[in-house]
All heavy atoms as TSV, in Angstrom:
chain	resi	resn	atom	element	x	y	z
A	1	MET	N	N	0.808	-1.200	0.000
A	1	MET	CA	C	0.000	0.000	0.000
A	1	MET	C	C	0.857	1.272	0.000
A	1	MET	O	O	0.539	2.201	-0.730
A	1	MET	CB	C	-0.939	-0.041	1.223
A	1	MET	CG	C	-1.960	1.052	1.230
A	1	MET	SD	S	-3.138	0.792	-0.093
A	1	MET	CE	C	-4.394	1.898	0.393
A	2	PRO	N	N	1.939	1.352	0.786
A	2	PRO	CA	C	2.771	2.559	0.753
A	2	PRO	C	C	3.390	2.804	-0.629
A	2	PRO	O	O	3.583	3.941	-1.022
A	2	PRO	CB	C	3.857	2.294	1.785
A	2	PRO	CG	C	3.291	1.262	2.698
A	2	PRO	CD	C	2.377	0.434	1.841
A	3	ALA	N	N	3.675	1.726	-1.367
A	3	ALA	CA	C	4.252	1.881	-2.708
A	3	ALA	C	C	3.248	2.545	-3.648
A	3	ALA	O	O	3.608	3.402	-4.459
A	3	ALA	CB	C	4.680	0.529	-3.254
A	4	VAL	N	N	1.994	2.158	-3.527
A	4	VAL	CA	C	0.944	2.748	-4.365
A	4	VAL	C	C	0.771	4.220	-4.011
A	4	VAL	O	O	0.666	5.077	-4.890
A	4	VAL	CB	C	-0.385	1.977	-4.189
A	4	VAL	CG1	C	-1.516	2.686	-4.911
A	4	VAL	CG2	C	-0.243	0.548	-4.690
A	5	THR	N	N	0.767	4.521	-2.725
A	5	THR	CA	C	0.627	5.912	-2.282
A	5	THR	C	C	1.805	6.744	-2.774
A	5	THR	O	O	1.622	7.867	-3.256
A	5	THR	CB	C	0.555	5.975	-0.742
A	5	THR	OG1	O	-0.517	5.143	-0.304
A	5	THR	CG2	C	0.342	7.379	-0.269
A	6	GLY	N	N	3.018	6.222	-2.686
A	6	GLY	CA	C	4.202	6.927	-3.168
A	6	GLY	C	C	4.128	7.205	-4.663
A	6	GLY	O	O	4.483	8.293	-5.126
A	7	LEU	N	N	3.656	6.227	-5.422
A	7	LEU	CA	C	3.515	6.394	-6.862
A	7	LEU	C	C	2.494	7.474	-7.183
A	7	LEU	O	O	2.726	8.331	-8.040
A	7	LEU	CB	C	3.097	5.064	-7.506
A	7	LEU	CG	C	2.904	5.078	-9.019
A	7	LEU	CD1	C	4.216	5.416	-9.714
A	7	LEU	CD2	C	2.384	3.734	-9.483
A	8	LEU	N	N	1.366	7.464	-6.483
A	8	LEU	CA	C	0.334	8.477	-6.707
A	8	LEU	C	C	0.838	9.879	-6.358
A	8	LEU	O	O	0.575	10.841	-7.079
A	8	LEU	CB	C	-0.923	8.148	-5.898
A	8	LEU	CG	C	-1.710	6.934	-6.366
A	8	LEU	CD1	C	-2.851	6.634	-5.395
A	8	LEU	CD2	C	-2.257	7.154	-7.757
A	9	VAL	N	N	1.576	9.987	-5.261
A	9	VAL	CA	C	2.123	11.286	-4.859
A	9	VAL	C	C	3.112	11.787	-5.905
A	9	VAL	O	O	3.109	12.964	-6.271
A	9	VAL	CB	C	2.782	11.191	-3.466
A	9	VAL	CG1	C	3.603	12.428	-3.157
A	9	VAL	CG2	C	1.720	10.979	-2.404
A	10	ARG	N	N	3.965	10.905	-6.411
A	10	ARG	CA	C	4.931	11.308	-7.447
A	10	ARG	C	C	4.226	11.770	-8.713
A	10	ARG	O	O	4.581	12.773	-9.308
A	10	ARG	CB	C	5.871	10.156	-7.779
A	10	ARG	CG	C	7.216	10.286	-7.084
A	10	ARG	CD	C	8.082	9.151	-7.455
A	10	ARG	NE	N	7.388	8.022	-6.839
A	10	ARG	CZ	C	7.757	6.772	-6.807
A	10	ARG	NH1	N	8.817	6.404	-7.377
A	10	ARG	NH2	N	7.082	5.832	-6.214
A	11	ARG	N	N	3.214	11.028	-9.141
A	11	ARG	CA	C	2.474	11.405	-10.345
A	11	ARG	C	C	1.790	12.749	-10.160
A	11	ARG	O	O	1.768	13.569	-11.064
A	11	ARG	CB	C	1.439	10.338	-10.695
A	11	ARG	CG	C	2.028	9.156	-11.371
A	11	ARG	CD	C	0.954	8.254	-11.886
A	11	ARG	NE	N	1.524	7.135	-12.604
A	11	ARG	CZ	C	0.814	6.154	-13.099
A	11	ARG	NH1	N	-0.494	6.151	-12.952
A	11	ARG	NH2	N	1.404	5.186	-13.758
A	12	LEU	N	N	1.227	12.971	-8.992
A	12	LEU	CA	C	0.554	14.232	-8.710
A	12	LEU	C	C	1.540	15.392	-8.718
A	12	LEU	O	O	1.279	16.438	-9.292
A	12	LEU	CB	C	-0.168	14.166	-7.356
A	12	LEU	CG	C	-0.916	15.428	-6.930
A	12	LEU	CD1	C	-1.986	15.784	-7.943
A	12	LEU	CD2	C	-1.523	15.233	-5.560
A	13	SER	N	N	2.707	15.204	-8.122
A	13	SER	CA	C	3.691	16.288	-8.086
A	13	SER	C	C	4.230	16.585	-9.478
A	13	SER	O	O	4.445	17.741	-9.833
A	13	SER	CB	C	4.818	15.988	-7.115
A	13	SER	OG	O	5.558	14.875	-7.542
A	14	VAL	N	N	4.433	15.574	-10.311
A	14	VAL	CA	C	4.870	15.790	-11.697
A	14	VAL	C	C	3.796	16.534	-12.471
A	14	VAL	O	O	4.081	17.467	-13.214
A	14	VAL	CB	C	5.217	14.445	-12.374
A	14	VAL	CG1	C	5.383	14.619	-13.875
A	14	VAL	CG2	C	6.482	13.869	-11.773
A	15	SER	N	N	2.552	16.158	-12.273
A	15	SER	CA	C	1.440	16.810	-12.953
A	15	SER	C	C	1.319	18.278	-12.533
A	15	SER	O	O	1.109	19.161	-13.360
A	15	SER	CB	C	0.142	16.070	-12.646
A	15	SER	OG	O	-0.947	16.739	-13.213
A	16	LEU	N	N	1.471	18.544	-11.242
A	16	LEU	CA	C	1.390	19.920	-10.756
A	16	LEU	C	C	2.531	20.774	-11.301
A	16	LEU	O	O	2.326	21.937	-11.654
A	16	LEU	CB	C	1.401	19.951	-9.227
A	16	LEU	CG	C	0.125	19.502	-8.545
A	16	LEU	CD1	C	0.338	19.425	-7.033
A	16	LEU	CD2	C	-1.017	20.431	-8.876
A	17	GLU	N	N	3.720	20.216	-11.388
A	17	GLU	CA	C	4.866	20.957	-11.925
A	17	GLU	C	C	4.642	21.291	-13.398
A	17	GLU	O	O	4.932	22.399	-13.841
A	17	GLU	CB	C	6.158	20.152	-11.751
A	17	GLU	CG	C	7.384	20.858	-12.253
A	17	GLU	CD	C	7.650	22.186	-11.568
A	17	GLU	OE1	O	7.332	22.335	-10.373
A	17	GLU	OE2	O	8.156	23.102	-12.244
A	18	ALA	N	N	4.096	20.359	-14.170
A	18	ALA	CA	C	3.817	20.607	-15.589
A	18	ALA	C	C	2.758	21.692	-15.735
A	18	ALA	O	O	2.879	22.576	-16.590
A	18	ALA	CB	C	3.359	19.316	-16.263
A	19	THR	N	N	1.744	21.654	-14.898
A	19	THR	CA	C	0.699	22.676	-14.935
A	19	THR	C	C	1.278	24.037	-14.583
A	19	THR	O	O	0.971	25.043	-15.225
A	19	THR	CB	C	-0.434	22.312	-13.956
A	19	THR	OG1	O	-0.970	21.045	-14.330
A	19	THR	CG2	C	-1.526	23.343	-13.975
A	20	ARG	N	N	2.130	24.088	-13.594
A	20	ARG	CA	C	2.757	25.346	-13.168
A	20	ARG	C	C	3.607	25.922	-14.300
A	20	ARG	O	O	3.557	27.108	-14.597
A	20	ARG	CB	C	3.603	25.092	-11.928
A	20	ARG	CG	C	3.981	26.342	-11.181
A	20	ARG	CD	C	4.696	26.027	-9.880
A	20	ARG	NE	N	4.032	24.966	-9.137
A	20	ARG	CZ	C	4.654	23.989	-8.501
A	20	ARG	NH1	N	5.959	23.947	-8.466
A	20	ARG	NH2	N	3.985	23.058	-7.867
A	21	ARG	N	N	4.389	25.072	-14.971
A	21	ARG	CA	C	5.233	25.522	-16.083
A	21	ARG	C	C	4.378	26.042	-17.229
A	21	ARG	O	O	4.676	27.072	-17.824
A	21	ARG	CB	C	6.104	24.366	-16.584
A	21	ARG	CG	C	7.528	24.476	-16.121
A	21	ARG	CD	C	8.406	23.414	-16.759
A	21	ARG	NE	N	8.490	22.271	-15.857
A	21	ARG	CZ	C	8.115	21.049	-16.143
A	21	ARG	NH1	N	7.666	20.742	-17.318
A	21	ARG	NH2	N	8.202	20.084	-15.260
A	22	SER	N	N	3.303	25.345	-17.527
A	22	SER	CA	C	2.411	25.751	-18.607
A	22	SER	C	C	1.760	27.094	-18.299
A	22	SER	O	O	1.648	27.957	-19.172
A	22	SER	CB	C	1.342	24.673	-18.810
A	22	SER	OG	O	0.413	25.076	-19.766
A	23	THR	N	N	1.330	27.276	-17.063
A	23	THR	CA	C	0.700	28.536	-16.658
A	23	THR	C	C	1.680	29.689	-16.777
A	23	THR	O	O	1.350	30.754	-17.291
A	23	THR	CB	C	0.172	28.431	-15.217
A	23	THR	OG1	O	-0.766	27.358	-15.149
A	23	THR	CG2	C	-0.504	29.711	-14.780
A	24	ARG	N	N	2.918	29.489	-16.330
A	24	ARG	CA	C	3.940	30.540	-16.433
A	24	ARG	C	C	4.193	30.893	-17.888
A	24	ARG	O	O	4.327	32.058	-18.245
A	24	ARG	CB	C	5.239	30.077	-15.787
A	24	ARG	CG	C	5.340	30.508	-14.342
A	24	ARG	CD	C	6.696	30.158	-13.794
A	24	ARG	NE	N	6.522	28.855	-13.148
A	24	ARG	CZ	C	7.439	27.939	-13.012
A	24	ARG	NH1	N	8.650	28.136	-13.437
A	24	ARG	NH2	N	7.188	26.805	-12.430
A	25	SER	N	N	4.245	29.898	-18.751
A	25	SER	CA	C	4.489	30.135	-20.169
A	25	SER	C	C	3.344	30.932	-20.793
A	25	SER	O	O	3.578	31.870	-21.560
A	25	SER	CB	C	4.645	28.799	-20.883
A	25	SER	OG	O	4.809	28.987	-22.260
A	26	LEU	N	N	2.115	30.573	-20.462
A	26	LEU	CA	C	0.950	31.297	-20.987
A	26	LEU	C	C	0.929	32.747	-20.503
A	26	LEU	O	O	0.640	33.662	-21.276
A	26	LEU	CB	C	-0.348	30.595	-20.579
A	26	LEU	CG	C	-0.654	29.298	-21.305
A	26	LEU	CD1	C	-1.855	28.604	-20.664
A	26	LEU	CD2	C	-0.931	29.566	-22.766
A	27	LEU	N	N	1.247	32.965	-19.239
A	27	LEU	CA	C	1.273	34.326	-18.698
A	27	LEU	C	C	2.357	35.156	-19.369
A	27	LEU	O	O	2.138	36.321	-19.699
A	27	LEU	CB	C	1.489	34.297	-17.187
A	27	LEU	CG	C	0.292	33.876	-16.347
A	27	LEU	CD1	C	0.695	33.743	-14.884
A	27	LEU	CD2	C	-0.834	34.872	-16.500
A	28	ARG	N	N	3.522	34.572	-19.570
A	28	ARG	CA	C	4.615	35.285	-20.227
A	28	ARG	C	C	4.213	35.680	-21.643
A	28	ARG	O	O	4.431	36.801	-22.085
A	28	ARG	CB	C	5.863	34.411	-20.248
A	28	ARG	CG	C	7.115	35.127	-20.636
A	28	ARG	CD	C	8.362	34.237	-20.535
A	28	ARG	NE	N	8.495	33.589	-19.239
A	28	ARG	CZ	C	8.483	32.290	-19.033
A	28	ARG	NH1	N	8.366	31.453	-20.049
A	28	ARG	NH2	N	8.609	31.777	-17.828
A	29	HIS	N	N	3.578	34.756	-22.365
A	29	HIS	CA	C	3.140	35.032	-23.732
A	29	HIS	C	C	2.087	36.137	-23.751
A	29	HIS	O	O	2.114	37.020	-24.613
A	29	HIS	CB	C	2.586	33.755	-24.365
A	29	HIS	CG	C	2.118	33.946	-25.766
A	29	HIS	ND1	N	2.975	34.150	-26.819
A	29	HIS	CD2	C	0.867	33.996	-26.283
A	29	HIS	CE1	C	2.277	34.314	-27.924
A	29	HIS	NE2	N	0.998	34.217	-27.623
A	30	ALA	N	N	1.166	36.111	-22.800
A	30	ALA	CA	C	0.117	37.144	-22.734
A	30	ALA	C	C	0.714	38.514	-22.448
A	30	ALA	O	O	0.299	39.516	-23.041
A	30	ALA	CB	C	-0.907	36.781	-21.656
A	31	LEU	N	N	1.695	38.581	-21.567
A	31	LEU	CA	C	2.330	39.865	-21.260
A	31	LEU	C	C	3.078	40.423	-22.465
A	31	LEU	O	O	3.027	41.621	-22.737
A	31	LEU	CB	C	3.277	39.718	-20.070
A	31	LEU	CG	C	2.600	39.571	-18.714
A	31	LEU	CD1	C	3.644	39.281	-17.647
A	31	LEU	CD2	C	1.821	40.810	-18.365
A	32	VAL	N	N	3.754	39.569	-23.202
A	32	VAL	CA	C	4.460	40.022	-24.399
A	32	VAL	C	C	3.456	40.510	-25.431
A	32	VAL	O	O	3.652	41.561	-26.051
A	32	VAL	CB	C	5.343	38.892	-24.976
A	32	VAL	CG1	C	5.852	39.243	-26.362
A	32	VAL	CG2	C	6.500	38.616	-24.043
A	33	SER	N	N	2.361	39.796	-25.601
A	33	SER	CA	C	1.339	40.210	-26.563
A	33	SER	C	C	0.727	41.552	-26.170
A	33	SER	O	O	0.502	42.416	-27.016
A	33	SER	CB	C	0.233	39.159	-26.658
A	33	SER	OG	O	0.751	37.970	-27.187
A	34	LEU	N	N	0.453	41.733	-24.893
A	34	LEU	CA	C	-0.120	42.998	-24.436
A	34	LEU	C	C	0.843	44.156	-24.613
A	34	LEU	O	O	0.427	45.286	-24.858
A	34	LEU	CB	C	-0.535	42.899	-22.965
A	34	LEU	CG	C	-1.861	42.223	-22.699
A	34	LEU	CD1	C	-2.090	42.089	-21.199
A	34	LEU	CD2	C	-3.000	42.999	-23.322
A	35	SER	N	N	2.122	43.903	-24.512
A	35	SER	CA	C	3.100	44.978	-24.663
A	35	SER	C	C	3.168	45.473	-26.101
A	35	SER	O	O	3.656	46.566	-26.350
A	35	SER	CB	C	4.480	44.520	-24.192
A	35	SER	OG	O	5.026	43.595	-25.096
A	36	LYS	N	N	2.680	44.688	-27.048
A	36	LYS	CA	C	2.701	45.073	-28.458
A	36	LYS	C	C	1.431	45.800	-28.885
A	36	LYS	O	O	1.337	46.263	-30.014
A	36	LYS	CB	C	2.900	43.834	-29.330
A	36	LYS	CG	C	4.253	43.184	-29.120
A	36	LYS	CD	C	4.392	41.961	-29.970
A	36	LYS	CE	C	5.747	41.307	-29.738
A	36	LYS	NZ	N	5.905	40.114	-30.553
A	37	VAL	N	N	0.457	45.926	-28.015
A	37	VAL	CA	C	-0.804	46.583	-28.341
A	37	VAL	C	C	-0.682	48.074	-28.046
A	37	VAL	O	O	-0.166	48.473	-27.011
A	37	VAL	CB	C	-1.970	45.962	-27.522
A	37	VAL	CG1	C	-3.243	46.741	-27.719
A	37	VAL	CG2	C	-2.161	44.516	-27.910
A	38	ARG	N	N	-1.136	48.877	-28.991
A	38	ARG	CA	C	-1.124	50.334	-28.806
A	38	ARG	C	C	-2.563	50.826	-28.781
A	38	ARG	O	O	-3.483	50.084	-29.085
A	38	ARG	CB	C	-0.406	51.004	-29.984
A	38	ARG	CG	C	1.018	50.548	-30.153
A	38	ARG	CD	C	1.590	51.063	-31.441
A	38	ARG	NE	N	0.948	50.361	-32.556
A	38	ARG	CZ	C	0.886	50.814	-33.802
A	38	ARG	NH1	N	1.406	51.961	-34.106
A	38	ARG	NH2	N	0.303	50.111	-34.750
A	39	SER	N	N	-2.748	52.100	-28.455
A	39	SER	CA	C	-4.084	52.670	-28.517
A	39	SER	C	C	-4.070	53.882	-29.433
A	39	SER	O	O	-3.064	54.583	-29.570
A	39	SER	CB	C	-4.598	53.047	-27.125
A	39	SER	OG	O	-3.773	54.033	-26.558
A	40	CYS	N	N	-5.197	54.132	-30.050
A	40	CYS	CA	C	-5.350	55.246	-30.978
A	40	CYS	C	C	-5.335	56.554	-30.192
A	40	CYS	O	O	-6.065	56.691	-29.203
A	40	CYS	CB	C	-6.663	55.101	-31.736
A	40	CYS	SG	S	-7.049	56.510	-32.795
A	41	PRO	N	N	-4.552	57.553	-30.620
A	41	PRO	CA	C	-4.538	58.827	-29.902
A	41	PRO	C	C	-5.849	59.602	-30.044
A	41	PRO	O	O	-6.170	60.440	-29.211
A	41	PRO	CB	C	-3.377	59.595	-30.535
A	41	PRO	CG	C	-2.997	58.877	-31.768
A	41	PRO	CD	C	-3.573	57.501	-31.696
A	42	SER	N	N	-6.638	59.298	-31.074
A	42	SER	CA	C	-7.899	60.024	-31.296
A	42	SER	C	C	-9.065	59.450	-30.481
A	42	SER	O	O	-9.766	60.175	-29.786
A	42	SER	CB	C	-8.278	60.004	-32.775
A	42	SER	OG	O	-7.266	60.596	-33.545
A	43	CYS	N	N	-9.260	58.131	-30.589
A	43	CYS	CA	C	-10.440	57.524	-29.953
A	43	CYS	C	C	-10.076	56.533	-28.841
A	43	CYS	O	O	-10.960	55.979	-28.202
A	43	CYS	CB	C	-11.307	56.839	-31.001
A	43	CYS	SG	S	-10.503	55.455	-31.831
A	44	HIS	N	N	-8.799	56.270	-28.647
A	44	HIS	CA	C	-8.289	55.386	-27.593
A	44	HIS	C	C	-8.685	53.921	-27.751
A	44	HIS	O	O	-8.608	53.157	-26.798
A	44	HIS	CB	C	-8.682	55.893	-26.206
A	44	HIS	CG	C	-8.242	57.304	-25.961
A	44	HIS	ND1	N	-6.928	57.660	-25.823
A	44	HIS	CD2	C	-8.955	58.454	-25.881
A	44	HIS	CE1	C	-6.835	58.954	-25.647
A	44	HIS	NE2	N	-8.049	59.481	-25.685
A	45	LYS	N	N	-9.101	53.529	-28.958
A	45	LYS	CA	C	-9.361	52.108	-29.212
A	45	LYS	C	C	-8.019	51.413	-29.418
A	45	LYS	O	O	-7.041	52.017	-29.838
A	45	LYS	CB	C	-10.247	51.935	-30.443
A	45	LYS	CG	C	-11.653	52.433	-30.214
A	45	LYS	CD	C	-12.529	52.149	-31.400
A	45	LYS	CE	C	-13.930	52.667	-31.098
A	45	LYS	NZ	N	-14.843	52.428	-32.203
A	46	TRP	N	N	-8.000	50.109	-29.148
A	46	TRP	CA	C	-6.748	49.369	-29.276
A	46	TRP	C	C	-6.393	49.142	-30.734
A	46	TRP	O	O	-7.260	48.925	-31.571
A	46	TRP	CB	C	-6.850	48.042	-28.555
A	46	TRP	CG	C	-6.799	48.179	-27.068
A	46	TRP	CD1	C	-6.978	49.322	-26.342
A	46	TRP	CD2	C	-6.553	47.159	-26.137
A	46	TRP	NE1	N	-6.855	49.061	-25.015
A	46	TRP	CE2	C	-6.594	47.742	-24.852
A	46	TRP	CE3	C	-6.293	45.811	-26.247
A	46	TRP	CZ2	C	-6.383	47.013	-23.699
A	46	TRP	CZ3	C	-6.090	45.080	-25.103
A	46	TRP	CH2	C	-6.138	45.676	-23.839
A	47	VAL	N	N	-5.103	49.172	-31.015
A	47	VAL	CA	C	-4.578	48.915	-32.353
A	47	VAL	C	C	-3.621	47.738	-32.239
A	47	VAL	O	O	-2.672	47.777	-31.457
A	47	VAL	CB	C	-3.831	50.158	-32.898
A	47	VAL	CG1	C	-3.296	49.887	-34.289
A	47	VAL	CG2	C	-4.727	51.380	-32.882
A	48	GLY	N	N	-3.874	46.712	-32.996
A	48	GLY	CA	C	-3.044	45.521	-32.942
A	48	GLY	C	C	-1.693	45.724	-33.598
A	48	GLY	O	O	-1.473	46.688	-34.341
A	49	GLU	N	N	-0.795	44.795	-33.349
A	49	GLU	CA	C	0.555	44.844	-33.908
A	49	GLU	C	C	0.483	44.781	-35.433
A	49	GLU	O	O	-0.232	43.972	-36.008
A	49	GLU	CB	C	1.363	43.657	-33.375
A	49	GLU	CG	C	2.769	43.614	-33.891
A	49	GLU	CD	C	3.510	42.387	-33.424
A	49	GLU	OE1	O	2.874	41.463	-32.891
A	49	GLU	OE2	O	4.720	42.350	-33.613
A	50	GLY	N	N	1.207	45.675	-36.095
A	50	GLY	CA	C	1.267	45.671	-37.550
A	50	GLY	C	C	0.092	46.349	-38.227
A	50	GLY	O	O	0.024	46.369	-39.452
A	51	MET	N	N	-0.839	46.929	-37.478
A	51	MET	CA	C	-1.990	47.602	-38.076
A	51	MET	C	C	-1.699	49.097	-38.191
A	51	MET	O	O	-1.051	49.676	-37.337
A	51	MET	CB	C	-3.249	47.351	-37.256
A	51	MET	CG	C	-3.642	45.896	-37.219
A	51	MET	SD	S	-5.233	45.622	-36.435
A	51	MET	CE	C	-6.330	46.466	-37.549
A	52	ASP	N	N	-2.192	49.705	-39.270
A	52	ASP	CA	C	-1.969	51.134	-39.498
A	52	ASP	C	C	-3.181	51.985	-39.154
A	52	ASP	O	O	-3.069	53.212	-39.093
A	52	ASP	CB	C	-1.612	51.371	-40.965
A	52	ASP	CG	C	-0.285	50.715	-41.334
A	52	ASP	OD1	O	0.585	50.618	-40.447
A	52	ASP	OD2	O	-0.130	50.317	-42.495
A	53	THR	N	N	-4.324	51.348	-38.968
A	53	THR	CA	C	-5.541	52.096	-38.597
A	53	THR	C	C	-6.207	51.425	-37.413
A	53	THR	O	O	-6.081	50.214	-37.212
A	53	THR	CB	C	-6.551	52.141	-39.766
A	53	THR	OG1	O	-6.888	50.820	-40.138
A	53	THR	CG2	C	-5.989	52.885	-40.965
A	54	CYS	N	N	-6.911	52.225	-36.625
A	54	CYS	CA	C	-7.632	51.662	-35.479
A	54	CYS	C	C	-8.987	51.157	-35.943
A	54	CYS	O	O	-9.369	51.322	-37.108
A	54	CYS	CB	C	-7.783	52.732	-34.392
A	54	CYS	SG	S	-8.987	54.001	-34.789
A	55	ALA	N	N	-9.759	50.596	-35.021
A	55	ALA	CA	C	-11.096	50.092	-35.353
A	55	ALA	C	C	-12.028	51.230	-35.764
A	55	ALA	O	O	-12.994	51.026	-36.504
A	55	ALA	CB	C	-11.673	49.333	-34.172
A	56	GLY	N	N	-11.728	52.454	-35.325
A	56	GLY	CA	C	-12.534	53.623	-35.694
A	56	GLY	C	C	-12.142	54.218	-37.028
A	56	GLY	O	O	-12.767	55.167	-37.496
A	57	GLY	N	N	-11.087	53.675	-37.665
A	57	GLY	CA	C	-10.678	54.142	-38.978
A	57	GLY	C	C	-9.624	55.242	-38.968
A	57	GLY	O	O	-9.266	55.767	-40.013
A	58	HIS	N	N	-9.133	55.601	-37.811
A	58	HIS	CA	C	-8.108	56.650	-37.719
A	58	HIS	C	C	-6.738	56.083	-38.071
A	58	HIS	O	O	-6.399	54.987	-37.630
A	58	HIS	CB	C	-8.052	57.235	-36.298
A	58	HIS	CG	C	-9.337	57.799	-35.848
A	58	HIS	ND1	N	-10.099	57.193	-34.867
A	58	HIS	CD2	C	-10.007	58.910	-36.234
A	58	HIS	CE1	C	-11.197	57.915	-34.654
A	58	HIS	NE2	N	-11.159	58.953	-35.483
A	59	PRO	N	N	-5.927	56.826	-38.815
A	59	PRO	CA	C	-4.566	56.356	-39.087
A	59	PRO	C	C	-3.716	56.437	-37.820
A	59	PRO	O	O	-3.799	57.404	-37.070
A	59	PRO	CB	C	-4.052	57.325	-40.154
A	59	PRO	CG	C	-4.910	58.534	-40.026
A	59	PRO	CD	C	-6.225	58.087	-39.475
A	60	VAL	N	N	-2.938	55.415	-37.572
A	60	VAL	CA	C	-2.089	55.353	-36.397
A	60	VAL	C	C	-0.657	55.094	-36.850
A	60	VAL	O	O	-0.414	54.214	-37.659
A	60	VAL	CB	C	-2.535	54.231	-35.425
A	60	VAL	CG1	C	-1.644	54.169	-34.216
A	60	VAL	CG2	C	-3.976	54.440	-35.019
A	61	HIS	N	N	0.277	55.858	-36.355
A	61	HIS	CA	C	1.684	55.722	-36.771
A	61	HIS	C	C	2.471	55.007	-35.728
A	61	HIS	O	O	2.387	55.156	-34.598
A	61	HIS	CB	C	2.296	57.074	-37.047
A	61	HIS	CG	C	1.527	57.839	-38.084
A	61	HIS	ND1	N	1.480	57.468	-39.395
A	61	HIS	CD2	C	0.751	58.927	-37.984
A	61	HIS	CE1	C	0.724	58.312	-40.071
A	61	HIS	NE2	N	0.264	59.204	-39.231
C-alpha cells in the first residue's frame, strides 16, 4: 500500500509541476502580446501589432 501511495504522490507532483510551467508560459506570452498593443490617440481604441488604422478608422503611426 505505501508503494501505491508513493507512486500516486509522485504522479501528482509531476502533474502539478507541468501545470505550473504551462501557466507561467501562458502568462509570459500574454504579457508580451499585451506589450505590443497600442491605442489610438484620437479615440483610444486598441490597435493591434502591424496595423496602421484603429477600429474607428483613424490612421495610427
